[in-house]
C-alpha distance (Angstrom), angle and dihedral (degrees) to the residues before:
residue distance angle dihedral
X1 . . .
X2 3.82 . .
X3 3.89 91.6 .
X4 3.80 91.6 47.2
X5 3.90 90.9 49.3
X6 3.75 91.0 50.7
X7 3.84 90.3 49.0
X8 3.81 94.2 53.0
X9 3.71 96.8 94.4
X10 3.89 134.7 132.9
X11 3.78 109.9 -63.3
X12 3.86 96.6 17.0
X13 3.87 112.1 140.0
X14 3.82 114.3 -122.2
X15 3.85 93.0 -142.7
X16 3.69 91.8 54.4
X17 3.85 93.6 48.7
X18 3.85 89.4 51.7
X19 3.81 91.6 48.9
X20 3.84 90.2 47.3
X21 3.80 93.5 48.8
X22 3.88 92.4 52.8
X23 3.85 89.7 47.0
X24 3.83 92.1 50.8
X25 3.91 92.6 50.3
X26 3.81 92.2 47.0
X27 3.70 89.8 48.7
X28 3.76 95.1 46.5
X29 3.75 96.0 48.2
X30 3.84 91.4 39.8
X31 3.88 89.7 63.3
X32 3.85 96.1 59.5
X33 3.81 137.8 60.1
X34 3.72 95.3 15.0
X35 3.87 94.9 148.7
X36 3.71 113.3 98.0
X37 3.79 118.1 -118.5
X38 3.88 112.7 -136.0
X39 3.81 87.4 -20.2
X40 3.74 94.4 -52.7
X41 3.83 121.8 114.6
X42 3.77 115.8 -128.7
X43 3.75 114.0 -113.9
X44 3.86 114.8 -130.5
X45 3.72 141.7 149.9
X46 3.83 136.5 83.1
X47 3.78 118.6 15.5
X48 3.77 91.4 172.9
X49 3.89 125.8 11.2
X50 3.72 116.5 -119.0
X51 3.80 112.9 -92.1
X52 3.75 127.5 -174.5
X53 3.84 110.5 -163.0
X54 3.88 115.9 -174.7
X55 3.82 129.8 -152.8
X56 3.84 110.6 -44.1
X57 3.83 92.7 8.2
X58 3.88 104.3 108.4
X59 3.80 101.8 -158.8
X60 3.82 149.0 -53.2
X61 3.79 98.9 64.0
X62 3.84 109.1 148.1
X63 3.82 108.6 137.2
X64 3.74 131.5 -153.2
X65 3.80 120.7 -124.7
X66 3.84 89.5 -106.5
X67 3.78 97.0 49.4
X68 3.80 118.3 111.6
X69 3.82 90.0 -123.2
X70 3.76 94.7 49.3
X71 3.80 90.7 103.7
X72 3.88 91.7 58.5
X73 3.81 111.2 135.4
X74 3.85 129.9 -171.6
X75 3.74 120.3 -105.4
X76 3.86 132.5 -163.2
X77 3.81 112.8 -76.1
X78 3.87 93.1 18.4
X79 3.79 112.2 147.7
X80 3.82 102.2 -130.9
X81 3.79 124.6 -166.4
X82 3.83 116.9 -164.5
X83 3.79 117.6 -162.2
X84 3.82 122.8 -173.8
X85 3.85 139.4 157.7
X86 3.76 138.8 -173.0
X87 3.76 134.9 -176.0
X88 3.76 137.7 -163.5
X89 3.85 117.8 -161.1
X90 3.81 89.1 -11.7
X91 3.84 95.2 -55.9
X92 3.79 107.5 121.9
X93 3.72 138.7 -152.1
X94 3.80 117.5 -166.9
X95 3.78 125.5 -175.7
X96 3.78 139.4 174.7
X97 3.76 133.6 178.8
X98 3.90 138.6 171.6
X99 3.68 132.9 -129.7
X100 3.76 136.0 175.7
X101 3.82 115.9 -132.1
X102 3.77 112.1 -114.4
X103 3.82 96.7 2.5
X104 3.86 112.6 136.5
X105 3.76 138.7 164.9
X106 3.80 87.9 -98.1
X107 3.88 94.6 45.9
X108 3.76 105.9 25.4
X109 3.76 125.1 -170.2
X110 3.85 115.2 -102.9
X111 3.80 139.6 -173.2
X112 3.80 126.7 34.6
X113 3.82 91.7 -23.2
X114 3.69 91.6 63.0
X115 3.82 91.7 42.7
X116 3.83 89.8 57.2
X117 3.72 97.7 50.0
X118 3.79 95.5 42.6
X119 3.84 90.4 47.1
X120 3.68 92.3 49.1
X121 3.78 96.7 49.9
X122 3.81 93.5 49.2
X123 3.77 88.8 49.0
X124 3.74 90.5 52.0
X125 3.81 91.0 50.7
X126 3.74 91.6 49.2
X127 3.79 91.3 48.9
X128 3.88 91.8 50.2
X129 3.81 88.5 59.6
X130 3.77 96.5 49.2
X131 3.81 95.9 47.1
X132 3.80 96.0 86.1
X133 3.70 138.1 114.5
X134 3.72 111.9 -60.3
X135 3.78 91.9 16.3
X136 3.83 124.1 128.6
X137 3.77 128.8 -125.8
X138 3.79 95.2 -133.9
X139 3.95 90.8 51.6
X140 3.90 82.9 63.8
X141 3.78 92.1 46.5
X142 3.72 90.5 52.0
X143 3.75 99.2 44.7
X144 3.85 92.3 50.6
X145 3.82 87.9 52.4
X146 3.76 91.9 51.6
X147 3.90 95.4 45.4
X148 3.73 96.6 51.4
X149 3.80 92.1 47.7
X150 3.74 87.8 66.2
X151 3.84 86.3 71.1
X152 3.81 93.6 38.2
X153 3.70 91.7 -108.3
X154 3.80 135.2 126.6
X155 3.87 133.6 -136.8
X156 3.84 108.4 -117.2
X157 3.74 107.0 -93.8
X158 3.84 118.9 -101.7
X159 3.80 98.8 -4.5
X160 3.83 110.3 153.5
X161 3.73 132.0 -142.2
X162 3.83 116.5 -166.0
X163 3.75 146.8 -159.6
X164 3.79 116.2 -99.6
X165 3.86 128.4 -140.1
X166 3.78 133.9 155.6
X167 3.76 108.7 -44.5
X168 3.88 91.1 -7.4
X169 3.82 128.3 100.7
X170 3.84 95.1 162.2
X171 3.79 103.5 58.7
X172 3.79 128.2 170.6
X173 3.81 95.0 -102.1
X174 3.75 106.6 79.1
X175 3.85 145.1 173.8
X176 3.82 118.4 -147.6
X177 3.72 123.3 -154.8
X178 3.87 121.3 -139.0
X179 3.83 93.7 -18.5
X180 3.77 123.3 -163.3
X181 3.80 115.9 -133.5
X182 3.81 93.8 -88.5
X183 3.84 93.1 48.7
X184 3.77 91.6 49.1
X185 3.77 90.4 51.5
X186 3.82 93.2 47.9
X187 3.83 93.8 48.8
X188 3.77 113.6 84.5
X189 3.82 118.5 -131.4
X190 3.81 106.6 -118.5
X191 3.75 139.1 -179.9
X192 3.79 122.7 -133.8
X193 3.85 115.7 -121.5
X194 3.73 138.0 -163.3
X195 3.79 114.1 -85.4
X196 3.77 96.2 27.9
X197 3.75 127.2 124.0
X198 3.71 127.9 -150.7
X199 3.83 136.7 -167.3
X200 3.80 107.1 -149.2
X201 3.84 116.7 -160.8
X202 3.79 113.5 -165.1
X203 3.86 110.8 -165.6
X204 3.78 118.5 177.0
X205 3.79 129.1 -177.3
X206 3.73 134.4 -167.8
X207 3.98 88.3 -147.1
X208 3.74 116.6 117.5
X209 3.81 93.9 -110.1
X210 3.73 108.3 14.1
X211 3.83 94.7 -119.2
X212 3.77 118.0 150.3
X213 3.82 131.2 -161.9
X214 3.83 141.2 -177.5
X215 3.87 120.3 -97.6
X216 3.77 135.4 173.7
X217 3.80 96.8 -49.8
X218 3.87 113.8 111.2
X219 3.78 118.4 -128.5
X220 3.76 111.9 -110.1
X221 3.81 103.7 165.1
X222 3.76 121.9 78.9
X223 3.83 138.9 165.8
X224 3.81 131.7 -154.3
X225 3.80 113.0 -112.2
X226 3.68 106.1 -127.3
X227 3.76 97.1 -159.8
X228 3.81 99.8 48.4
X229 3.84 124.8 86.0
X230 3.85 124.5 -170.7
X231 3.79 135.7 152.5
X232 3.76 106.5 -125.2
X233 3.82 113.2 -135.3
X234 3.80 102.0 -157.8
X235 3.87 119.7 75.9
X236 3.80 91.6 -140.2
X237 3.76 90.3 53.1
X238 3.77 91.3 51.6
X239 3.83 93.1 49.3
X240 3.81 92.8 48.1
X241 3.85 92.8 44.9
X242 3.79 89.2 52.1
X243 3.79 94.4 50.4
X244 3.85 88.4 47.6
X245 3.87 89.9 54.6
X246 3.82 91.5 49.9
X247 3.79 97.8 45.0
X248 3.81 103.9 33.9
X249 3.77 107.7 16.7
X250 3.76 109.3 -174.9
X251 3.80 97.5 -18.2
X252 3.92 129.0 93.7
X253 3.79 115.6 -90.7
X254 3.71 139.8 -171.6
X255 3.84 119.6 -125.8
X256 3.94 86.2 -122.8
X257 3.78 88.0 78.5
X258 3.79 92.3 62.2
X259 3.81 121.3 89.3
X260 3.87 102.4 -124.9
X261 3.85 113.1 35.4
X262 3.82 93.4 -164.7
X263 3.72 93.7 50.2
X264 3.75 92.7 43.1
X265 3.85 91.6 55.7
X266 3.75 89.3 49.4
X267 3.78 94.3 44.7
X268 3.80 97.8 50.7
X269 3.77 94.3 53.2
X270 3.77 94.7 75.3
X271 3.80 92.2 41.8
X272 3.82 91.3 52.2
X273 3.86 92.1 45.8
X274 3.84 91.2 57.0
X275 3.78 97.9 39.1
X276 3.77 100.6 -106.3
X277 3.68 91.7 119.3
X278 3.85 127.8 38.0
X279 3.85 116.4 -148.2
X280 3.83 121.9 -138.0
X281 3.74 98.9 -144.0
X282 3.81 120.5 -147.5
X283 3.84 105.8 -116.6
X284 3.84 132.1 -162.0
X285 3.77 138.0 -171.1
X286 3.77 117.9 -146.2
X287 3.85 123.0 -62.6
X288 3.79 117.4 -81.6
X289 3.93 91.8 24.5
X290 3.83 122.6 106.6
X291 3.73 134.0 -140.2
X292 3.84 125.2 -155.1
X293 3.79 123.5 -168.6
X294 3.81 138.3 -169.3
X295 3.75 122.3 179.8
X296 3.89 124.0 -170.5
X297 3.75 132.5 174.8
X298 3.80 115.2 -142.2
X299 3.81 133.6 -172.3
X300 3.78 123.1 -152.2
X301 3.91 99.9 -139.8
X302 3.79 127.9 179.8
X303 3.77 90.0 -103.7
X304 3.92 92.5 49.9
X305 3.74 138.4 -81.1
X306 3.81 116.8 -30.4
X307 3.83 127.5 -168.6
X308 3.86 113.9 -128.7
X309 3.74 92.2 -172.2
X310 3.82 123.8 63.7
X311 3.81 122.5 -110.2
X312 3.83 115.1 -98.9
X313 3.83 119.7 -63.7
X314 3.71 98.3 -151.8
X315 3.80 107.0 31.2
X316 3.63 123.2 103.9
X317 3.90 129.0 144.7
X318 3.77 90.6 -126.5
X319 3.91 90.2 66.9
X320 3.78 89.5 58.0
X321 3.74 127.7 65.0
X322 3.85 114.7 -170.0
X323 3.76 135.2 167.5
X324 3.83 89.7 -142.0
X325 3.75 128.0 66.4
X326 3.77 135.6 173.1
X327 3.83 108.3 -75.2
X328 3.80 104.8 162.2
X329 3.85 108.6 107.5
X330 3.76 95.1 -151.4
X331 3.81 92.6 52.6
X332 3.84 91.0 47.1
X333 3.86 87.6 53.2
X334 3.86 90.8 52.3
X335 3.89 90.6 50.0
X336 3.77 92.8 47.6
X337 3.80 92.4 60.7
X338 3.80 119.7 95.1
X339 3.74 115.7 -110.8
X340 3.82 90.2 -121.7
X341 3.82 111.3 37.5
X342 3.87 118.4 -146.5
X343 3.79 110.2 -115.7
X344 3.83 111.0 -127.1
X345 3.79 119.8 -131.8
X346 3.73 114.3 -125.5
X347 3.79 123.2 -121.6
X348 3.77 91.5 -128.7
X349 3.72 90.4 69.7
X350 3.79 91.1 59.9
X351 3.80 96.4 49.2
X352 3.87 100.0 80.7
X353 3.90 90.6 53.7
X354 3.90 90.2 50.5
X355 3.85 91.9 50.1
X356 3.90 90.7 50.3
X357 3.79 91.0 54.6
X358 3.93 91.5 51.0
X359 3.88 90.3 51.4
X360 3.82 91.4 51.6
């Protein structure tokens, strides 16, 4: 992530950044755990392909060289969201953060760009503190909504964050952002339990309602559906699906990783049509709005919650100048708590020792 953040400068090509991000993850995971366990090679690599989504693009933008938007470059003041993921032995760590091109401590970003980024980071910090053993998913939903309103922003409607397990990053326990009535009804109320892992995706927009839609960008990220079986009819589809299983396994992948782009586009169509592959659509909020994102992976360990992902590389309050700040006293209290609270020892445990001393 640090190398990608440093590379996101004015004039940088988004396609090249995405390609470099994937290479860095493959190189990093390729350097560790190379000894076979009981004769079996440990699977590792990308858990989510690098995507670079700019300004009002919400997520999942990782173009192919042939795409019309493949020539997109970063400009000063662009709001850039970097999304990456790696796994070792099927255990995934997914992260995302937002930066504003050219913003520094000396020349901070202002206006709605700054509002979106600051709102998103504070919402992420609040969510971290509520994803704990015994916590509820809708408590996280509600606190994110409350935090972002402090900056007159909205969470992007209907975006899901999911429980992780081995070879799974879209588990059944889920947290929904800014749900409409139907989405709230369709999302089960769940309680977080010890030993669970969650990937929390905070996506915040300056749009009036937080709604997102598809535009002209072509979908390039897909994921195999583990619970769907279908015998593909076309030879091209079978060849492409076999290549996907070998290279990506159960994790999301970009069509760039397949050998023949034209064949890949043809091959995925039948698989998507029959539910074997799930597309990650490229979504947008209205023009002249901005979206900021932070994604963290958190494990609920016996000693308390523990972040698997690092805190943001770029973010600091000094790079953002906003007219609004967090004023809600209850939200301030939540953010003031440590991520892992120290368990206090009860006085009763000390009583027997004191009695023994008296008897002596």
